[in-house]
C-alpha positions as CSV (number, residue, x, y, z in Angstrom):
1,M,-18.3,312.4,-126.3
2,A,-21.3,312.7,-123.9
3,R,-24.2,314.7,-125.1
4,A,-25.4,317.4,-122.8
5,V,-28.9,317.2,-121.6
6,S,-31.0,320.4,-121.9
7,P,-32.6,321.6,-118.6
8,A,-36.1,321.3,-120.3
9,C,-35.3,317.6,-121.3
10,A,-34.0,316.9,-117.7
11,R,-37.3,318.2,-116.2
12,R,-39.5,316.2,-118.5
13,A,-37.4,313.1,-117.9
14,L,-37.7,313.6,-114.1
15,V,-41.4,313.9,-114.2
16,A,-41.5,310.8,-116.6
17,K,-39.3,308.8,-114.3
18,C,-41.6,309.7,-111.3
19,L,-44.7,308.7,-113.2
20,G,-43.2,305.4,-114.3
21,R,-42.3,304.5,-110.7
22,A,-45.6,305.8,-109.4
23,H,-47.3,303.0,-111.4
24,G,-46.0,300.6,-108.7
25,Y,-48.3,302.2,-106.2
26,H,-51.4,301.5,-108.2
27,Q,-52.6,298.4,-106.4
28,G,-55.8,297.2,-105.0
29,G,-56.1,298.0,-101.3
30,H,-53.8,301.0,-101.3
31,P,-55.3,304.5,-101.1
32,D,-54.3,306.9,-103.8
33,L,-52.8,309.0,-101.0
34,V,-49.9,306.6,-101.1
35,I,-49.2,307.7,-104.7
36,D,-49.2,311.3,-103.5
37,E,-46.7,310.6,-100.7
38,F,-44.5,308.8,-103.2
39,V,-44.5,311.7,-105.6
40,R,-43.7,314.2,-102.9
41,D,-40.8,312.1,-101.6
42,F,-39.5,311.5,-105.2
43,A,-39.6,315.2,-105.9
44,F,-37.8,316.3,-102.8
45,S,-35.2,313.5,-103.1
46,H,-34.4,314.8,-106.7
47,G,-34.1,318.4,-105.9
48,A,-37.6,319.3,-107.2
49,Y,-40.7,320.8,-105.7
50,P,-44.2,319.5,-106.4
51,A,-45.8,322.5,-108.0
52,T,-49.3,321.7,-106.7
53,L,-48.2,321.5,-103.1
54,M,-49.7,324.4,-101.2
55,Y,-50.8,326.1,-104.4
56,R,-53.8,328.2,-103.2
57,G,-54.0,325.9,-100.1
58,Y,-53.9,322.7,-102.0
59,R,-52.1,320.3,-99.7
60,Y,-51.2,317.5,-102.1
61,S,-48.2,316.9,-104.4
62,T,-50.2,315.5,-107.3
63,C,-53.7,315.1,-108.6
64,T,-55.0,311.6,-108.8
65,S,-58.3,311.0,-110.8
66,I,-60.0,307.7,-110.3
67,N,-62.3,306.1,-112.8
68,H,-65.0,308.6,-113.9
69,V,-63.2,311.7,-112.5
70,V,-61.9,313.4,-115.6
71,C,-59.0,315.4,-114.2
72,H,-57.6,317.1,-111.0
73,G,-58.9,314.6,-108.6
74,M,-57.7,315.1,-104.9
75,P,-55.8,312.1,-103.4
76,G,-57.5,310.7,-100.4
77,D,-57.8,307.6,-98.2
78,R,-60.2,305.7,-100.5
79,A,-58.7,302.3,-101.1
80,L,-58.1,301.6,-104.8
81,K,-59.7,298.4,-106.1
82,E,-58.2,296.1,-108.8
83,G,-59.3,297.4,-112.1
84,D,-59.6,301.0,-111.1
85,I,-58.4,303.5,-113.7
86,V,-56.1,306.1,-112.1
87,N,-54.8,309.2,-113.8
88,I,-51.7,310.6,-112.1
89,D,-50.8,314.2,-112.8
90,V,-47.4,315.4,-111.7
91,T,-45.9,318.9,-112.0
92,F,-42.4,319.5,-110.6
93,I,-40.6,322.8,-110.3
94,V,-36.8,322.5,-110.9
95,D,-34.5,325.5,-110.8
96,G,-37.6,327.8,-111.1
97,W,-38.9,326.0,-114.2
98,Y,-42.0,323.7,-114.5
99,G,-42.2,320.2,-115.9
100,D,-45.6,318.7,-116.1
101,S,-47.1,315.4,-117.4
102,A,-49.9,312.9,-116.6
103,D,-50.3,309.2,-117.2
104,V,-53.1,306.7,-116.8
105,C,-52.8,303.4,-114.9
106,D,-55.5,301.1,-116.0
107,R,-54.2,297.7,-115.1
108,P,-51.4,297.0,-112.6
109,D,-50.2,293.9,-114.3
110,R,-49.3,295.8,-117.5
111,P,-46.2,298.0,-117.8
112,Q,-47.3,301.6,-118.3
113,G,-46.2,305.1,-119.0
114,G,-43.2,307.3,-118.3
115,A,-40.2,307.6,-120.6
116,P,-37.6,304.8,-120.4
117,D,-34.9,305.5,-117.9
118,R,-32.0,306.5,-120.1
119,G,-29.6,306.7,-117.2
120,H,-29.0,310.5,-117.2
121,L,-31.0,311.2,-114.0
């Protein structure tokens, strides 16, 4: 018998899945704005809304903090360099409820973050 997934678990799993895939965009030469575009497209294609998008005029779907920036950095066109440490903060609204998480990419050659895809999304 299949076990029902609670809405809270589904929201957390969706954010974790997004973060896991966003790690693929942490590459030297790409601006962190590419990560933001991926997160926005991922959210909309999964029936979610990026909570930060247009919150008090903020025009991004995520916060990306590079190296010494502690948190809530704004994505931009600065090209990432190999070895940059990037914190990706994602918050989605799904059916009126929020799911929020962040993860750090410190080396693109090492698998990082996000919950394993358990096949229920």
